[in-house]
N, C-alpha and C positions, 0 to 999 in steps of 0.2 A: 501492502501500503504504498509505501513510502515515495517511491520513485513513484510512483503516478504523484501523488500530493508537487512530488519535485519540479516534473515536470511543465502540470500544468500549474506553479507558479510558475515559474521559467517565459512557457507560453506569452504568460499576460503580460510580466511586465517587457518583452519582447514586443509583444501588441503596445500598450502605453507607448513607449520609447520613440514607435514606429512613427505615434499618432503624434508623436514634437517634432517628426523631422518634416526639410521643405518641400519632400519630391512628394511626400504620403501625403499628406497637405493639400498640395495644389490640383490633386490628382480626386474629387470631386467623388470617385469609381471604390478608390480604395479609403474615401473616408469611410464613408456610407458601406464597404464589405466589412468595417472593423466593427462600425457599432451599430446599437442593436438593434432592432426596428421598433421594439423601445424606449430608445435609448432618450433622457431624460437631463439638462445638465439646467445648474443654477452657475450661472457665468458669476465675475468679481461684482460683479452691478449689480447681480440680483434681479438677474434676472434669468426668467428661465427658460429653456433653446430645446429645441425636439430637433433629429437628424436630420431633419433639413435647413432648417438654419444654423445649426450645426457649424456643417459643410457650407452651404455660403459664406459666413463669417469662416472659417480658415482658409480663407482665398487671402483675403486677404490680411492678414492676424498676421504671420509667420513672419515671425523678424529674416528679412535673410540675411541679415551684415552679420549672425554667429553670432547675436549674444544674448543667444538662449538657453543660461542657464539650467541647469537641476540636478538637485541634494536632499540630500539620506531617503534616500528614494526604497518600504520599505513594501514586502506584498506578505497576504497569510492570504491562508485557502480559507475560509469560513465552514465554508459545505461542501461537497460533493459538484462541483460544477461552479461555486461562489468564488471570486477572491477579490479579494480585497485593497488596494493598492494607494499609498499614501508619499503626498517627495514636498519638496519646496522646487521653485520653482520660479526662475529673477529672469528680465529683460532689463529693455526699455524704457520700456511702464508698472517695471514695480514688481516685487513683490511677491505672494501668493500661495499659502497655501494651499494643498490638492487631492483630494480622493476621488478614488474612480473603482465601481464595485465591476467586473466581466460576471456576466458565466456566460457557462459555457453552452449552443445548440449547437447544432444538425449539424452548424458550414462550420464552425468551428469556437475560439472567445467571441465573444464581441462583448465592446465597453456595455451595458448596461446604462452605468448611470457616470453626472460626473460633480463636481464642485471642486469649485473657486472659490479663495478668499481672499481679501486686500492685509498682506503682513510687513511686519514695518523686519529691513534688512531681510535678510536670507540666512 
């Protein structure tokens, strides 16, 4: 069982990092493949977003100069098919604490929920 749990956590961390990358965010198709059909996000401004609005927002919000930083990333298997990820992000726009829930679907791991909360410092 341990190997299965470890593989799940690794797959989710890989997906979370992919969603932070410029090539993935620039592709609506790829972002859509990584977000669950029922995806919900509470963004750093407190706005509730669905899959379609996040796909559209990612296109214009990617820091193209490589200034996005990620630290303190951790993940835990909460139940079979459900992984929780937390980390800090920083860019020229500020810093945020982030939390994501990923669930396993027949098509693979998909981000089901995400929340970003503005934070001082990294």
